[in-house]
C-alpha positions in Angstrom: 29.7 -13.2 3.5 31.0 -15.2 0.5 31.0 -13.5 -2.9 28.7 -16.1 -4.5 26.2 -15.8 -1.6 26.3 -12.0 -1.8 25.6 -12.0 -5.5 22.7 -14.4 -5.1 21.2 -12.3 -2.3 21.6 -9.1 -4.3 19.9 -10.6 -7.3 17.0 -11.8 -5.0 16.6 -8.3 -3.6 16.8 -6.6 -7.0 14.1 -8.9 -8.3 11.9 -8.2 -5.3 12.5 -4.5 -5.8 11.3 -4.6 -9.4 8.1 -6.5 -8.3 7.4 -4.0 -5.5 7.8 -1.0 -7.8 5.4 -2.6 -10.3 2.9 -3.3 -7.6 3.2 0.3 -6.4 2.3 1.6 -9.8 -0.7 -0.6 -10.1 -2.0 0.3 -6.6 -1.4 4.0 -7.4 -3.5 3.8 -10.5 -6.2 2.0 -8.6 -6.1 4.6 -5.8 -6.4 7.4 -8.3 -9.4 5.7 -9.9 -11.1 5.2 -6.5 -10.6 8.8 -5.5 -12.0 10.0 -8.8 -15.0 7.7 -8.4 -15.6 8.8 -4.8 -15.4 12.5 -5.8 -18.3 12.0 -8.3 -20.4 9.8 -6.1 -23.6 10.8 -4.4 -24.0 7.5 -2.5 -25.7 7.7 0.9 -22.8 6.8 3.1 -24.6 7.0 6.4 -27.5 4.6 5.7 -26.3 2.4 2.8 -23.6 0.0 3.9 -22.6 -0.3 0.2 -22.1 3.4 0.1 -20.3 3.3 3.4 -17.5 1.4 1.6 -16.4 4.7 0.1 -14.2 5.5 3.1 -13.4 1.8 3.7 -12.1 1.4 0.2 -10.2 4.7 0.2 -8.5 3.7 3.4 -7.6 0.3 2.0 -6.0 1.6 -1.1 -4.1 4.3 0.8 -2.9 1.7 3.3 -1.8 -0.6 0.5 0.3 2.2 -0.9 1.8 2.7 2.5 2.6 -0.9 2.9 4.2 -1.1 -0.5 6.3 2.0 0.3 7.5 0.4 3.5 8.4 -2.8 1.7 10.4 -0.8 -0.9 12.2 1.0 1.9 13.1 -2.3 3.5 14.5 -3.7 0.3 16.5 -0.6 -0.4 17.8 -0.7 3.1 19.0 -4.2 2.6 20.7 -3.3 -0.6 22.5 -0.4 1.1 23.7 -2.8 3.9 25.0 -5.1 1.2 27.0 -2.2 -0.3 28.3 -1.2 3.2 29.3 -4.7 4.2 26.9 -4.8 7.1 24.1 -7.0 5.6 24.6 -9.9 8.0 24.8 -7.6 11.1 21.7 -7.0 13.2 20.9 -3.3 13.4 19.5 -3.7 16.9 22.2 -5.6 18.8 25.1 -5.6 16.4 25.3 -9.4 16.4 25.2 -11.7 13.4 21.9 -12.6 11.6 21.6 -16.3 10.8 22.2 -17.1 7.1 19.1 -19.2 7.0 17.0 -16.3 8.3 18.4 -14.0 5.6 17.7 -16.6 2.9 14.0 -16.7 4.1 13.7 -13.0 4.7 16.3 -11.2 2.6 15.2 -7.7 3.6 15.3 -8.4 7.3 17.6 -6.2 9.4 17.4 -7.9 12.8 18.3 -11.2 14.3 15.6 -13.6 15.5 16.5 -12.8 19.2 15.9 -9.1 18.7 12.6 -9.7 16.8 11.4 -12.0 19.5 12.3 -9.4 22.2 10.5 -6.7 20.3 7.4 -8.8 19.9 7.3 -9.8 23.6 7.5 -6.1 24.5 4.6 -5.3 22.2 6.9 -3.4 19.8 7.1 -3.6 16.0 9.4 -6.1 14.3 12.3 -5.0 12.2 12.3 -4.0 8.6 10.9 -6.6 6.3 9.4 -8.6 9.2 6.2 -10.5 9.6 4.0 -9.7 12.6 3.2 -12.7 14.9 0.0 -11.4 16.5 -2.4 -12.2 13.7 -1.8 -15.5 11.7 -2.1 -15.1 8.0 -1.3 -11.3 8.1 1.8 -9.4 7.1 2.8 -6.0 8.3 5.7 -3.7 7.4 6.8 -0.3 8.7 5.8 2.3 6.2 7.0 5.9 6.9 7.5 6.8 3.3 3.9 7.8 2.5 2.0 9.7 5.1 -1.6 8.6 4.9 -2.3 8.2 8.6 -3.1 4.5 8.6 -1.4 1.2 9.0 -2.5 -2.0 7.4 -2.2 -5.8 7.8 -3.0 -7.6 4.6 -3.6 -11.3 4.4 -0.6 -13.1 3.1 -1.2 -14.6 -0.4 1.1 -17.4 -1.5 1.3 -20.2 -3.9 1.4 -22.7 -1.0 -2.2 -24.0 -0.6 -3.4 -24.1 3.0 -1.0 -21.5 4.3 -3.7 -18.8 4.7 -6.3 -19.7 7.4 -9.1 -18.8 5.1 -9.1 -17.7 1.4 -11.3 -15.0 0.0 -13.8 -17.3 -1.7 -14.2 -19.5 1.3 -14.7 -16.5 3.6 -17.3 -15.0 1.2 -19.2 -18.3 1.1 -19.1 -18.7 4.8 -20.5 -15.2 5.3 -23.3 -15.9 2.9 -24.1 -19.2 4.6 -24.2 -17.6 8.0 -26.8 -15.1 6.9 -28.9 -17.8 5.1 -28.8 -19.9 8.2 -30.1 -17.1 10.3 -32.7 -16.3 7.7 -34.0 -19.9 7.9 -35.4 -19.2 11.4 -37.1 -15.8 10.5 -40.9 -15.9 10.5 -43.3 -14.0 8.4 -44.3 -12.0 11.5 -40.8 -10.7 11.9 -40.3 -9.2 8.4 -41.4 -5.7 9.4 -39.4 -5.7 12.7 -36.7 -3.0 13.1 -33.0 -4.0 12.8 -29.8 -2.5 14.2 -29.4 -0.8 10.8 -31.1 2.6 11.2 -34.4 3.0 9.4 -34.2 -0.6 8.0 -36.7 -3.4 8.7 -35.8 -7.0 8.3 -37.3 -7.0 4.9 -35.3 -3.9 3.9 -32.1 -5.5 5.1 -32.8 -8.6 3.0 -33.6 -6.5 0.0 -30.3 -4.8 0.4 -28.4 -8.1 0.6 -30.2 -9.4 -2.5 -29.4 -6.2 -4.4 -25.7 -6.3 -3.4 -25.3 -9.9 -4.5 -26.9 -9.2 -7.9 -24.7 -6.1 -8.4 -21.7 -8.3 -8.0 -23.1 -11.0 -10.2 -24.0 -8.6 -12.9 -27.6 -9.8 -12.9 -30.9 -8.0 -12.5 -32.2 -8.0 -9.0 -36.0 -8.4 -8.3 -37.9 -5.2 -8.3 -38.4 -3.7 -4.8 -42.2 -4.0 -5.2 -41.7 -7.7 -6.0 -39.6 -8.3 -2.9 -42.2 -6.4 -0.8 -44.8 -9.1 -1.6 -42.7 -12.1 -0.7 -43.1 -14.0 2.6 -40.1 -15.2 4.6 -39.7 -18.4 2.5 -39.8 -16.4 -0.7 -37.2 -13.9 0.6 -34.9 -16.7 1.6 -35.1 -18.2 -1.9 -34.3 -14.8 -3.3 -31.3 -14.4 -1.0 -30.0 -18.0 -1.8 -30.3 -17.4 -5.5 -28.5 -14.1 -5.4 -25.8 -15.5 -3.1 -25.2 -18.4 -5.5 -24.8 -16.0 -8.4 -22.4 -13.8 -6.5 -20.2 -16.7 -5.4 -20.1 -18.0 -9.0 -19.0 -14.6 -10.3 -16.2 -14.4 -7.7 -15.2 -18.1 -8.4 -14.9 -17.5 -12.2 -11.3 -17.5 -13.6 -11.3 -13.7 -13.7 -13.6 -13.2 -10.8 -11.1 -11.6 -8.5 -9.2 -9.7 -11.2 -12.0 -8.1 -13.3 -13.5 -4.8 -12.4 -16.9 -5.0 -10.7 -19.5 -2.3 -10.1 -20.0 -0.6 -6.7 -22.1 2.4 -5.9 -19.0 4.7 -6.2 -17.4 3.2 -9.3 -15.7 0.0 -10.5 -13.1 -1.7 -8.4 -11.3 -5.1 -8.7 -13.1 -8.2 -7.6 -10.4 -9.0 -5.1 -11.4 -5.8 -3.3 -15.1 -6.2 -3.7 -15.2 -9.7 -2.2 -13.6 -8.5 1.0 -16.1 -5.6 1.3 -19.0 -7.9 0.6 -17.8 -10.5 3.1 -17.7 -7.9 5.9 -21.1 -6.5 4.9 -22.7 -10.0 4.8 -21.4 -11.2 8.1 -22.3 -7.9 9.8 -25.8 -8.2 8.3 -26.1 -11.8 9.5 -25.5 -10.4 12.9 -28.0 -7.6 12.3 -30.6 -10.2 11.3 -29.9 -12.4 14.3 -30.1 -9.5 16.7 -33.3 -8.3 15.2 -35.1 -11.7 15.4 -33.8 -12.8 18.8 -31.4 -15.5 17.5 -27.8 -16.2 18.8 -25.3 -13.8 17.5 -22.2 -16.0 18.0 -21.5 -16.9 14.4 -18.4 -17.8 12.3 -15.9 -17.0 15.1 -12.7 -17.5 13.0 -14.1 -15.4 10.1 -15.4 -12.7 12.5 -12.0 -12.5 14.2 -10.2 -11.9 10.8 -12.8 -9.3 9.7 -12.5 -7.5 13.0 -8.7 -7.4 12.7 -8.9 -6.0 9.2 -11.6 -3.5 10.1 -9.5 -2.2 13.0 -6.6 -1.6 10.7 -8.6 0.0 7.9 -11.2 2.1 9.7 -9.7 5.2 11.3 -11.4 7.7 13.6 -11.7 10.2 10.8 -14.2 7.8 9.0 -16.7 7.9 11.9 -19.5 10.1 13.0 -22.2 12.2 11.3 -21.6 12.6 7.6 -18.9 9.9 7.6 -19.1 6.3 6.4 -19.2 4.6 9.9 -21.0 5.2 13.2 -19.0 5.6 16.3 -17.6 2.3 17.8 -19.9 1.0 20.6 -18.7 -0.5 23.9 -18.4 -4.2 23.9 -16.9 -6.6 26.5 -13.7 -8.3 25.2 -15.1 -11.6 26.4 -18.1 -11.5 24.0 -18.0 -13.5 20.7 -16.0 -12.1 17.8 -19.2 -11.4 15.8 -20.5 -9.2 18.6 -17.2 -7.3 18.8 -17.2 -6.8 15.0 -20.7 -5.5 15.2 -19.8 -3.1 18.0 -16.7 -1.9 16.2 -18.9 -1.1 13.1 -21.3 0.9 15.3 -23.9 -1.5 16.5 -25.2 -1.4 20.0 -24.4 -4.9 21.2 -25.7 -4.3 24.8 -29.2 -3.9 23.4 -29.3 -7.5 22.3 -27.6 -9.0 25.3 
């Protein structure tokens, strides 16, 4: 490896290391704030899906710490290989790593052939590698912090269009899916039960309205006011609250400012993901409760299911925990059905 190229690669790795360390400090502060907020919360985790995000959010923050620790380990490993003179040597087969590959992935420790072989065998890619099984997601090995979870986070870049769906688009699509289902709900269905335990259709819609207004920082209609509305009135209330929530997230500081949740304040970039999952799941609940098709937003549902599978661990399920047990669901069913079953809904009852 030429001296000039080695110097450039070292500077690239050192710059990345500084960025990763700074990110780890920010995430650590956020995690500590979430843990403190959760400890002082009395939210009803079992029946309030907003309260259920307690465990979800804690898992996300812990997993982000794990991911960041793994990235730091990958960068430090690359710097050590530079010092040892083995930076361009694949740690798996001992062969050379292509220079163009190192330029694109400076922390990688494997050649492309070994990574491809590991992926085809269902194994993990090497240090500093991207997983190929979920477009738009990045995964790294993370043994340095033992939190018991792994995590795929959507890649965020400065290159428009690289991600299959950005956060604002995903949130809007989830809102639209629920509103579309609501458009076919009749007045005679408002008191029907839903897959959410102890909630009627009207209760579910009141929950959605309240959640949207909480994000928007605006006052939600009083429960007694919502109780008097017919289906058209409830739809208008949902649309107004959805518009307000989307506008808050779309503001210049919408994804960076701290927003209120039942367990404390968290960044908008976190809240929007929680709200998107909540909204699409409730769109499914509403469709199931009113006899409508549940195959909605397949691309978004697949992404939310992939994220939920990474974030929600067995310890977060069961009585007294944020989530019900996963329910059986055929792999051939639509992604929205599989997401609902993973989050504890009985899909077979609506099929």
